[in-house]
N, C-alpha and C positions, 0 to 999 in steps of 0.2 A: 326555837322551832327547828326541827330537823330539815335539812335541805333534801328535797326529793330529786333523784336523778331524772334526766329528761327521757321520756319514752321514745324519743326519736332515735336514740342510740341503743335502745334495748335490743338484745338478741332474741330471736324467736326460739322459744324452748318448747319441749313437749307440754301438751295440755295438762295442767295440774288437776284434772278432774278424776283421775283414777284413784281407787281407794288408798293405795300406799302414798301417793303424792298428796292426797287430801289430808291424810294424817300428818304429813310433814308440814304442810301449809298451816294447819291448825296449830301445830307446835310453834311454828314461827310467830303466829299471831299472839299466842300466849306470851312469848318472849318480848314481842313488841309492846304488849300491855305493860311490861315491866321497864319499858323505855330502853330496850336493847337495840342499839343503833346497827350493830352488825347483822342481827336478825332481820331488821327492817330493810337493810340493803339486799339481803338474800331474798326476802319476801318480794320486794320490788322486781328483782331480776327474774324470779320464777313466775310472776303473775302479770307483769306490765303488758306483755303482748296481748293477752286475753282481754284485759280491761281497756286497753287502747283500741282494740278492734271493736269492742262493744260501743264505746263512745263515738268512734269514727262513723259507725253505721247510723248513729242518730244525728250527728252534726254535719257530716259530709264535708268537713274541711279539716285538713291535717293539723295546721297550726293551732286552730281553735280547740281541736280535740286534745292536743298535747297539753294545752293550758288547763283544760278541765280535768284531765287525768292527773296532772300535777296537784290540783286542788283535792281530788279524790284521795290521793295518797296521804295528803296532810290530814284529811278527815279520818282515814284509816289509822294513822299514827295516834290521833287524838282519841279515837273511839275503840281501839283494839280491846280495851278492858271490858267492853260490852259484848264482845263476841262469845257466843255460847254454842259449842259444838253439838250439844244435845238438841238444839233447835234448828240449825241450818248448817249446810256444808260451808266450809270456809270460802270457797270460790263464789258460792251463791251470795254469801253475806257481802263480799267485796264488790261483786258485780252490781248488787243492789245499790250500794253507795255510789258507784261510778255512774250508773244509769240515772239515778236521781240527780246527781250533779249535772249531768248532760241536759236533762230536761229542765232543771232550774236555769241553766245557761240559756236555753232556747227561750224560756218564758221571759227572761230579763231582756232579751234582744239587744245585746251590746251594739254600739255604733258600728255600722258596716255589715251587721248581720240582719238578714231578712227572713222572717218566718211568719207565715200566715197562721191564723187561729186554726184553720183546717189542718195544716201541717202539724201543729202542736197536738191537736186532738188525735191525729193518726199515730204520733209517737207515743202518746199516753195509752192509746188503745193496744199497742203491741208491747207495752212495758209488761214484763212478766210478774207483776205484783201478785196475780192469782196463784201462780205456781209457788212463788216465794212464801206466800201466806200459808199455803198448804204444807210446805216443808216445815214452816215454823210451828204448825199446830199438830202435825202428825209425824210419826217416825218415817225415815226414808224407806225403810223396808215396806211399810204399808203403802207409801206413795208408788213405789215400783210395782207392787202387787196390783194396784189399781190401774196403773199404766198398761200393764200386761193384759188387762181385761178389755182395753180398747181394741178395735180392729186395727190391723197393721197400718193402714193408710193414715188413720186418725192419730195413732200413737206416734208415727213418724212426724206428722204435721205438728203435734204438740211439742215434741222434743226439739224440732228445728225452730219453732216459733218462740218457745218460752225458755228453753235451755241453751239454744245456740244464738238467739237474738235475730233470727231471720225476719224480714219485713213481710207484710202480706203480699206485696208486689213480687218479691222473690219467691215466695211460696206459690203464687199464682203461676209463675213461669215454670217452676220445678214440677208442679203437679199438673200443669197444663189445664188449669181450671180458672174461671173468672174470680176476681178478687172477692166479690160478694159471696161466692160459694165457699171460698177459703174462710172468710169471716164467720159464716154460718157453721161451718164444720168445726172451727175452733171453739165457738160458743157452745155447741152441743157437747163437744169432748170435755170441756171444763165442767159443764153441768153433770156429766156422767162421773167425772173424777170426784166432784164434791159429794155426790150421792154415795159413792163407794167409800169415801173417807169419813162420812158422817158417823158419829158414835151411835 
């Protein structure tokens, strides 16, 4: 099994979410699928800060997050052959693996970790499965078209919540609205997106 570098020493690099970078990350994933260790090291260096930030927001503990990110990259190494650029962007695919690993870690509640069922439900509630599912079922062009049809505030709320990983509490502070209002707004925005993306 390939040894994955520690995220604690990773340098923060530009977000690989731009189209050019996304193509490069996708190329690296294809090479990793062929068990190219050099490509895996480059993939890690380019994406670890984003995945680590995502996991840290869920677990709120650096050392625990580092362990989970380590596990996530092992899964990425093992599952790279399953990546399909036609169904999802590379960073979306990787973040999904990292988020699922973090939520699994919360549910297992290792010794010394405390997480109530309410906290777990909140994490699951903000997990961007809905957006990821939409990306998997529809072209990114159609998704962006539908996002553009949302009003500006809802579009920004959806992007921050489901593409940037912001919690409802953070959104509440940012938009200066109650958490319940944020929750309702996100729910309605997702319904509108689904209607727009429906065949």
